[in-house]
C-alpha positions as CSV (number, residue, x, y, z in Angstrom):
1,X,23.2,0.8,144.2
2,X,21.6,3.6,146.3
3,X,24.0,5.0,149.0
4,X,23.2,4.2,152.5
5,X,22.0,7.1,155.0
6,X,24.6,7.6,157.3
7,X,23.1,9.1,160.9
8,X,25.5,10.9,163.3
9,X,24.0,10.7,166.8
10,X,25.5,13.3,169.2
11,X,25.4,12.8,173.1
12,X,26.6,15.5,175.3
13,X,27.9,13.7,178.6
14,X,28.3,15.3,182.3
15,X,28.5,12.9,184.9
16,X,26.4,10.2,183.3
17,X,28.3,7.2,184.3
18,X,26.2,4.1,184.2
19,X,23.7,5.3,181.6
20,X,26.3,5.5,178.6
21,X,26.7,1.8,178.0
22,X,22.9,1.5,178.0
23,X,22.6,4.5,175.5
24,X,25.1,2.7,173.4
25,X,23.5,-0.4,173.4
26,X,20.0,1.0,172.6
27,X,21.6,2.7,169.5
28,X,23.2,-0.4,168.2
29,X,20.0,-2.3,168.9
30,X,17.6,0.3,167.0
31,X,20.1,0.3,164.0
32,X,20.5,-3.5,164.1
33,X,16.8,-4.3,164.1
34,X,15.0,-1.3,162.6
35,X,17.3,0.3,160.4
36,X,19.7,-2.3,159.0
37,X,20.4,-0.3,155.9
38,X,21.5,2.8,157.6
39,X,25.2,3.6,158.9
40,X,25.6,5.3,162.2
41,X,28.3,7.2,164.0
42,X,27.8,7.7,167.7
43,X,29.6,10.9,169.0
44,X,29.9,11.2,172.6
45,X,31.2,14.8,174.0
46,X,32.6,14.5,177.6
47,X,31.9,17.9,179.1
48,X,34.7,17.9,181.9
49,X,32.8,15.2,183.9
50,X,34.0,14.6,187.5
51,X,32.9,10.9,187.6
52,X,34.0,7.6,185.8
53,X,32.1,8.8,182.5
54,X,35.3,9.2,180.5
55,X,36.4,5.6,181.6
56,X,33.1,4.0,180.4
57,X,33.2,6.0,177.3
58,X,36.8,4.8,176.2
59,X,35.6,1.2,177.2
60,X,32.7,1.8,174.5
61,X,35.1,3.3,171.9
62,X,37.4,0.4,172.4
63,X,34.2,-2.2,171.5
64,X,32.8,-0.1,168.7
65,X,34.7,1.5,166.0
66,X,31.5,3.7,165.1
67,X,32.0,5.6,168.4
68,X,33.8,8.7,168.8
69,X,34.8,10.3,172.1
70,X,35.6,13.8,172.6
71,X,37.0,15.0,176.0
72,X,36.9,18.7,177.0
73,X,39.7,20.3,179.1
74,X,36.7,21.3,181.8
75,X,33.1,21.7,182.1
76,X,32.1,23.9,179.3
77,X,28.3,23.6,179.4
78,X,25.8,21.1,177.6
79,X,25.4,23.6,174.7
80,X,29.2,23.7,174.1
81,X,29.3,19.9,174.1
82,X,26.5,19.8,171.5
83,X,28.4,22.4,169.3
84,X,31.3,20.2,169.6
85,X,29.3,17.2,168.3
86,X,27.4,19.0,165.8
87,X,30.9,20.0,164.3
88,X,32.4,16.6,164.4
89,X,29.2,14.9,162.8
90,X,29.5,13.8,159.1
91,X,26.2,12.1,158.6
92,X,23.6,12.9,156.1
93,X,21.3,13.4,159.0
94,X,22.4,14.5,162.7
95,X,20.5,13.4,165.9
96,X,21.0,15.1,169.2
97,X,20.2,12.9,172.1
98,X,20.4,13.4,176.0
99,X,22.6,11.1,178.0
100,X,20.2,10.4,181.0
101,X,18.0,7.8,178.9
102,X,14.8,10.0,179.2
103,X,14.4,10.2,175.5
104,X,13.2,7.0,173.9
105,X,15.8,5.9,171.1
106,X,12.9,4.0,169.7
107,X,11.5,7.0,168.2
108,X,14.7,7.4,165.9
109,X,13.2,5.0,162.9
110,X,10.0,7.4,162.9
111,X,12.2,10.5,162.8
112,X,14.1,9.1,160.0
113,X,10.9,8.3,158.0
114,X,9.6,11.7,158.6
115,X,12.8,13.3,157.1
116,X,12.6,10.8,154.2
117,X,9.2,12.4,153.6
118,X,10.7,16.2,153.5
119,X,11.1,17.2,157.0
120,X,14.3,18.9,157.2
121,X,14.1,19.4,160.9
122,X,12.6,16.6,163.0
123,X,11.6,17.9,166.3
124,X,10.6,15.4,169.2
125,X,8.8,17.6,171.5
126,X,7.8,16.9,175.1
127,X,4.0,16.9,175.6
128,X,4.6,15.5,179.3
129,X,7.5,14.9,181.2
130,X,7.9,12.4,184.1
131,X,9.5,14.8,186.3
132,X,8.8,16.7,189.7
133,X,6.3,19.2,190.0
134,X,8.6,22.0,190.5
135,X,10.4,21.0,187.4
136,X,7.2,20.9,185.3
137,X,6.1,24.2,186.7
138,X,9.4,25.8,185.7
139,X,9.2,24.4,182.3
140,X,5.7,25.5,181.6
141,X,6.4,29.2,182.8
142,X,9.7,29.4,180.8
143,X,8.4,28.0,177.5
144,X,5.1,30.0,178.1
145,X,7.3,33.2,178.0
146,X,9.4,32.2,175.3
147,X,6.4,31.1,173.1
148,X,5.3,35.0,173.1
149,X,8.7,36.1,171.7
150,X,8.9,32.8,169.4
151,X,5.5,31.6,168.5
152,X,6.6,28.6,166.4
153,X,8.4,27.1,169.7
154,X,6.6,23.7,170.5
155,X,4.9,23.6,173.8
156,X,7.1,22.0,176.4
157,X,10.3,22.6,174.2
158,X,12.7,20.0,172.8
159,X,16.1,18.9,172.5
160,X,15.8,15.4,170.9
161,X,15.7,16.5,167.1
162,X,17.2,15.4,163.8
163,X,18.5,17.8,161.5
164,X,19.3,17.5,157.7
165,X,22.8,17.9,156.7
166,X,22.1,21.3,155.1
167,X,20.2,22.3,158.3
168,X,23.5,21.4,160.2
169,X,25.8,23.3,157.9
170,X,23.8,26.6,158.5
171,X,23.6,26.0,162.0
172,X,27.2,25.2,162.6
173,X,27.8,28.6,160.7
174,X,26.3,30.7,163.2
175,X,29.3,32.1,165.0
176,X,28.3,33.7,168.3
177,X,29.3,32.8,172.1
178,X,25.9,32.4,173.9
179,X,23.9,30.0,171.8
180,X,20.1,29.0,172.3
181,X,19.8,25.8,170.6
182,X,16.0,25.5,170.2
183,X,15.8,29.2,169.0
184,X,18.8,28.9,166.4
185,X,17.4,25.9,164.9
186,X,13.9,27.3,164.5
187,X,15.3,30.5,163.2
188,X,16.8,28.8,160.2
189,X,13.3,28.4,158.7
190,X,13.7,24.9,157.3
191,X,10.6,22.5,156.9
192,X,9.7,21.2,160.6
193,X,8.0,18.2,161.7
194,X,6.9,17.5,165.0
195,X,6.5,14.1,167.1
196,X,5.1,14.2,170.4
197,X,6.5,12.2,173.1
198,X,6.5,12.0,176.9
199,X,9.8,12.5,178.5
200,X,10.7,9.5,180.6
201,X,11.6,9.6,184.3
202,X,15.6,9.6,184.9
203,X,16.3,6.1,186.3
204,X,20.2,6.3,186.6
205,X,21.9,9.0,188.5
206,X,20.6,12.4,189.2
207,X,19.9,15.5,187.0
208,X,23.1,17.9,186.8
209,X,20.9,20.5,185.5
210,X,20.6,22.8,188.5
211,X,18.3,25.6,188.8
212,X,21.0,28.3,188.1
213,X,21.8,26.3,184.8
214,X,18.3,26.4,183.9
215,X,17.9,29.9,184.7
216,X,20.9,30.8,182.7
217,X,19.5,29.1,179.6
218,X,16.4,30.8,180.1
219,X,18.0,34.4,180.1
220,X,20.1,33.0,177.1
221,X,17.0,32.2,175.5
222,X,14.9,35.4,176.1
223,X,17.8,37.6,175.1
224,X,18.9,35.6,172.0
225,X,15.4,35.0,170.4
226,X,13.9,38.5,170.4
227,X,14.2,42.2,171.5
228,X,11.3,41.5,174.0
229,X,13.3,42.6,177.2
230,X,14.3,45.9,175.7
231,X,10.7,46.5,174.4
232,X,9.4,45.9,177.8
233,X,11.8,48.2,179.2
234,X,10.7,50.7,176.9
235,X,7.1,50.0,177.6
236,X,7.5,50.4,181.5
237,X,9.4,53.6,180.7
238,X,6.4,55.1,178.9
239,X,3.9,53.8,181.2
240,X,6.1,55.3,184.2
241,X,6.5,58.7,182.5
242,X,2.9,58.8,181.7
243,X,1.9,58.2,185.3
244,X,4.6,60.6,186.6
245,X,3.0,63.2,184.3
246,X,-0.6,62.6,185.7
247,X,0.9,62.6,189.2
248,X,2.7,65.9,188.4
249,X,-0.6,67.6,187.1
250,X,-2.4,66.5,190.2
251,X,0.0,68.1,192.3
252,X,0.0,71.3,190.4
253,X,-3.9,71.5,190.3
254,X,-4.0,70.8,194.1
255,X,-1.3,73.4,194.8
256,X,-3.7,76.1,193.1
257,X,-6.6,74.8,194.9
258,X,-4.8,75.5,198.3
259,X,-4.2,72.0,199.4
260,X,-2.0,69.0,198.9
261,X,-3.3,65.6,197.6
262,X,-1.1,63.7,199.6
263,X,0.3,64.0,203.2
264,X,3.7,62.6,204.8
265,X,6.4,60.9,203.1
266,X,5.0,57.7,202.5
267,X,4.0,58.4,199.0
268,X,7.3,59.7,198.1
269,X,9.0,56.9,199.5
270,X,6.8,54.3,197.6
271,X,7.6,56.0,194.4
272,X,11.3,56.3,194.9
273,X,11.6,52.7,195.7
274,X,9.4,51.5,192.7
275,X,11.1,53.7,190.4
276,X,14.6,53.1,191.7
277,X,13.8,49.2,191.5
278,X,12.7,49.5,187.7
279,X,16.0,51.5,187.1
280,X,18.0,48.7,188.7
281,X,16.1,45.9,186.7
282,X,16.7,47.8,183.4
283,X,20.0,48.4,184.4
284,X,20.5,44.8,184.8
285,X,19.2,43.8,181.5
286,X,21.3,46.2,179.6
287,X,24.2,44.8,181.4
288,X,23.3,41.4,180.3
289,X,23.4,42.7,176.6
290,X,26.7,44.6,177.2
291,X,28.1,41.5,178.7
292,X,27.1,39.3,175.8
293,X,28.7,42.2,173.6
294,X,31.9,41.9,175.2
295,X,32.1,38.2,175.0
296,X,31.5,38.4,171.1
297,X,34.4,41.0,170.8
298,X,36.8,38.7,172.7
299,X,36.0,35.8,170.4
300,X,37.1,32.8,172.6
301,X,36.0,29.5,171.4
302,X,33.1,27.8,173.0
303,X,35.1,24.8,174.0
304,X,38.6,23.4,174.3
305,X,39.2,19.7,173.4
306,X,41.8,18.0,175.3
307,X,41.4,14.4,173.7
308,X,39.8,12.9,170.6
309,X,39.2,9.3,170.2
310,X,38.5,8.0,166.7
């Protein structure tokens, strides 16, 4: 008799009270109706929620033995919660799902079909999102820039993804502090299948993903996937040096001709402000790299688990 496929579903939780029971019910329903021959484990990782999320998770755990709950000591961030869930997962495949009910769990059977057909990574990528205009604009700009550094990034990005066991093992073996989930996953080079979908509007609670968190993740992504910032800095330095040389030659030629091409302090101040601003930006980028090097040297764990309910 063929061994049934075990599916680990990982859900990072941060102030998602009210949506967690529905997520659990939807997972149960999908496996009971569309995947009766499969085994599932549902891993919730409570990332220091300040609402009643943990209480709701413990009620779910008490009712369903296939549910595991990890509880952090504090909020370490979504990526840390995902890493904890991935490390805990024991399935033949691992599926990452958001806790805000915006990812349709009805796609899980299709994801498993794509995996059975040979897809080692099955990505449900967002072709459209039922979000605010500002969120859509930021997403388009951010992923447009990221696709320059990583052309195989699906347009609109992704978080809802299935990973084969060997993919999960390789991903978990990457030992760095500041992780970029999408970039690290695509970097592995395994066969990838894409499933387009429309990200649904959030109906319960409000997003905890502030602009500051989005900006941090964007910076982590850009610094993680390529040397693009350093190369842009080098290019800006070359262009500035070339323009400076042209400007210097112009001044020397004008001096020999007995006149000055520019009068007053305005041109000098403009140059000082522009070049000074460029230097500060470049120092900031270098500082980001140095800070990440410092974090790697310190080797602190990405998360600390207070409680484990299995």
